[in-house]
C-alpha positions in Angstrom: 0.9 -0.8 10.9 -1.4 -3.3 12.6 -4.4 -1.6 14.2 -4.0 -1.1 18.3 -7.1 -0.5 20.5 -8.8 2.8 20.3 -8.5 3.3 24.2 -5.1 4.2 23.6 -6.1 7.5 21.9 -6.1 10.7 23.4 -7.3 14.5 23.1 -3.9 15.4 22.9 -2.8 12.7 20.1 -5.8 14.5 18.1 -5.0 17.7 19.1 -1.2 17.5 17.7 -3.1 15.4 14.4 -5.2 18.3 14.1 -2.7 21.2 14.0 -0.2 19.3 12.2 -3.2 18.8 9.4 -3.9 22.8 9.8 -0.5 24.4 10.0 1.1 22.3 7.2 3.9 20.5 9.4 5.0 19.5 12.6 7.1 22.3 13.4 4.5 24.7 12.9 1.9 22.7 14.7 4.5 22.8 17.7 4.6 26.4 17.8 0.8 27.0 17.7 0.2 24.5 20.3 3.4 25.7 22.3 4.8 22.5 22.5 8.2 20.9 21.7 8.5 19.6 18.0 9.4 16.0 19.2 6.0 15.9 21.7 3.9 16.6 18.6 5.6 14.2 16.7 5.3 11.5 19.8 1.9 11.9 19.5 1.1 11.5 16.0 3.1 8.3 15.9 1.4 7.2 19.0 -2.3 7.8 17.3 -0.9 6.5 14.2 -0.1 3.4 15.7 -3.4 3.3 17.7 -5.4 3.5 14.5 -3.2 0.9 12.6 -2.8 3.4 9.7 -1.0 6.2 8.5 -2.5 9.7 8.9 -0.2 12.1 7.4 2.6 11.3 4.7 5.9 13.3 5.5 8.2 15.2 3.0 11.5 16.7 3.5 10.1 20.1 3.3 5.9 19.6 3.4 3.5 17.5 4.8 0.0 16.1 3.3 -2.8 14.0 4.9 -3.6 10.5 3.4 -6.8 9.7 2.1 -7.4 7.9 5.7 -5.9 11.0 7.5 -8.6 13.3 5.3 -11.5 11.1 6.4 -9.9 11.5 10.2 -9.6 14.6 10.2 -13.3 15.5 10.0 -14.2 13.2 12.6 -11.3 14.2 14.8 -12.6 18.2 14.5 -16.2 16.8 15.8 -14.6 15.1 19.1 -12.7 18.3 19.6 -15.4 20.7 18.9 -17.8 18.3 21.2 -15.2 17.7 24.2 -14.9 21.5 23.9 -18.4 22.5 23.9 -19.2 20.2 26.9 -16.5 22.2 29.1 -17.8 25.5 27.9 -21.1 24.9 28.8 -20.3 23.2 31.8 -18.6 26.7 32.8 -21.4 29.0 31.4 -24.8 27.1 31.4 -26.4 30.2 33.0 -25.0 33.2 31.0 -27.2 35.1 29.0 -27.4 35.1 25.3 -26.5 38.8 24.3 -24.5 40.5 21.9 -24.3 40.4 17.8 -22.9 37.4 16.0 -22.1 37.7 12.1 -23.1 34.7 10.4 -22.3 33.4 6.7 -24.0 31.0 5.0 -24.1 29.3 1.1 -26.8 31.5 -0.9 -29.6 28.7 -1.3 -28.9 26.4 1.6 -28.8 29.4 4.2 -31.9 30.7 2.5 -33.8 27.7 2.6 -32.6 26.3 5.8 -30.3 28.3 8.1 -32.1 31.7 8.2 -35.4 30.2 9.7 -32.9 28.2 12.1 -31.2 31.8 13.0 -34.9 33.4 13.0 -35.9 30.9 15.9 -32.7 31.5 17.9 -33.1 34.9 17.6 -36.6 35.2 19.1 -35.8 32.9 22.1 -33.0 35.5 22.9 -34.3 39.2 23.0 -30.9 40.8 24.0 -29.3 39.0 20.7 -28.6 40.8 17.1 -27.8 38.7 14.3 -25.8 39.9 11.0 -26.5 37.2 8.2 -25.0 37.2 4.6 -25.8 34.6 2.2 -23.0 34.0 -0.1 -21.1 31.6 -1.9 -17.5 33.1 -1.6 -15.3 31.8 0.8 -15.1 33.8 3.5 -12.0 35.2 5.3 -13.3 34.8 8.9 -10.8 37.0 10.7 -10.5 39.8 8.1 -14.3 40.5 7.6 -14.6 39.7 11.4 -17.5 36.6 11.1 -18.2 34.6 14.0 -19.5 31.8 12.1 -19.6 30.6 9.1 -21.9 27.9 7.7 -19.9 26.0 5.2 -21.0 22.2 3.2 -19.1 19.7 1.9 -15.1 18.7 2.5 -13.7 20.9 4.6 -9.6 21.3 3.6 -7.1 21.1 6.3 -6.4 24.6 5.8 -9.9 25.3 7.5 -10.3 27.2 11.0 -11.9 25.1 13.7 -15.1 23.8 12.7 -17.7 21.8 14.0 -20.3 19.6 12.1 -23.8 20.9 12.8 -25.6 18.7 10.4 -25.8 16.8 7.3 -27.3 17.0 4.0 -29.1 14.0 2.4 -29.5 14.0 -1.7 -31.8 12.0 -3.8 -32.4 11.1 -7.4 -36.0 12.2 -8.6 -37.8 12.9 -11.5 -41.2 13.7 -12.5 -43.9 10.7 -13.0 -44.4 12.0 -16.6 -40.5 11.5 -17.6 -40.5 7.9 -15.9 -43.9 7.2 -17.7 -41.8 8.3 -21.0 -38.7 7.2 -20.5 -39.0 4.1 -18.1 -37.7 3.7 -14.7 -33.9 2.5 -14.3 -33.4 -0.7 -12.1 -30.0 -0.3 -11.9 -27.2 2.6 -11.9 -25.6 1.5 -14.9 -29.2 2.2 -16.7 -28.6 5.8 -15.6 -26.8 5.9 -19.0 -29.6 5.7 -21.1 -31.5 8.4 -19.0 -31.2 12.6 -19.7 -29.6 14.5 -16.5 -30.1 17.7 -15.0 -27.1 18.7 -13.3 -26.6 21.8 -10.8 -22.6 22.1 -10.6 -19.5 21.8 -13.1 -19.0 19.5 -16.3 -17.4 16.4 -14.8 -19.2 15.6 -11.8 -20.1 11.9 -10.8 -23.1 10.6 -8.9 -22.1 8.2 -6.2 -24.4 5.5 -5.5 -24.2 3.1 -3.1 -26.3 -0.7 -1.9 -24.5 -3.1 0.4 -21.3 -3.9 -0.6 -21.6 -2.5 -4.4 -20.7 0.8 -5.3 -21.2 2.6 -8.5 -19.8 6.2 -10.1 -21.9 7.3 -12.8 -21.1 10.2 -15.1 -23.9 11.9 -16.5 -23.1 12.0 -20.4 -26.6 13.3 -22.0 -27.4 16.6 -19.8 -30.1 17.9 -20.7 -30.0 21.0 -18.5 -26.9 22.3 -16.4 -27.5 25.3 -14.1 -25.6 26.8 -11.4 -28.9 26.7 -8.9 -30.7 24.0 -7.0 -34.0 26.0 -8.0 -33.2 25.8 -11.8 -32.6 21.9 -11.5 -35.8 21.9 -9.6 -37.5 23.3 -12.1 -35.8 21.5 -14.6 -37.4 17.9 -12.9 -40.6 19.4 -12.1 -40.9 20.5 -16.3 -39.7 16.3 -17.0 -36.6 17.3 -18.7 -34.8 14.7 -16.7 -33.3 12.8 -13.6 -31.7 14.9 -11.3 -30.0 14.4 -8.2 -31.0 16.7 -5.6 -30.8 18.0 -1.4 -33.5 16.9 0.7 -33.9 20.8 1.6 -34.6 21.5 -2.0 -37.1 18.6 -3.1 -38.6 17.4 0.3 -42.0 19.3 -0.7 -41.9 18.2 -4.1 -41.4 14.3 -3.1 -44.5 14.8 -0.2 -46.7 16.0 -3.0 -45.7 13.5 -5.7 -44.6 16.2 -8.2 -41.6 14.3 -8.1 -40.9 11.0 -7.1 -37.4 9.5 -6.1 -35.1 7.0 -8.6 -33.4 4.0 -7.2 -34.4 4.2 -3.7 -33.3 1.7 -2.3 -29.4 2.9 -3.4 -28.0 5.7 -0.9 -26.0 8.8 -1.8 -23.3 10.0 0.6 -24.5 12.6 2.7 -22.9 16.0 2.5 -21.6 17.3 5.8 -22.5 20.7 7.1 -20.0 22.9 9.3 -19.7 25.7 11.5 -16.3 27.0 10.7 -15.0 29.5 13.3 -12.2 31.7 13.7 -8.9 31.1 15.4 -9.7 32.5 19.1 -8.8 31.5 22.4 -12.2 31.1 23.3 -15.5 30.5 22.3 -18.1 33.6 23.0 -21.5 32.5 24.8 -23.4 33.7 22.2 -21.6 31.7 19.3 -21.6 28.6 21.2 -25.4 29.0 22.0 -25.7 29.8 18.4 -24.4 26.7 17.3 -25.9 24.3 19.7 -29.2 25.3 18.0 -28.0 24.9 14.9 -27.1 21.6 15.6 -31.0 20.4 17.1 -32.6 22.8 14.3 -31.2 21.5 11.2 
């Protein structure tokens, strides 16, 4: 499939594609959009012709995103959210933000980043009340009547409408005492000779890039594994090894020199932060204003 000009891409094509991804098929997407199946198929074909790559694998009974389609899906959500937000803002720029907004967020990220941003938003709007739950479980927005769920990482195609509000940067870090004793790796391949501090499940991979070079490292000597960022941070401060930590966890230690970056000329993929919304015909003014605030505050 040969690439063509992206000037041919339309919002209708993007809406058709995201609906197919969410609903699991062309027929279901057509019902959700209120158009014919042939219209959705035609819009998807036109979109794939414009971008020059297949976005969806079509099967006799199901469809699924290709690798390119999964990447395009996240960016397509951003495009739709930006356009819809601009239209809504133009119609309601003078609306008073009031009422109650219920928000959920991951426990650690929410406690260290989201709560402060929400507090400053509430301070600016006297007629607004917030109900905030910090939890790591996957929340059903419709069943639990949640207005905004903050999530990080890659969204699956079945996620409701979402808008990217930030990105989390991560760094490899270690205590100066550890590096003095064990030496500082000059290349990701040298990480095999070092102790790792892991937050997550066995099998996690550290991905690093510099220029055109990409390296994936699977730590083998794991000195400490924990289910919390604070636990991995404590291990790094104690000089137990090298840890991969997000900026919101490690920024103070880096500024103070308690920890230093390792392989700082290499980049690590940023983790997107999403404001996930329920399937609703219209976004309430308070919810929209809150998302706009988070986009600037995070």
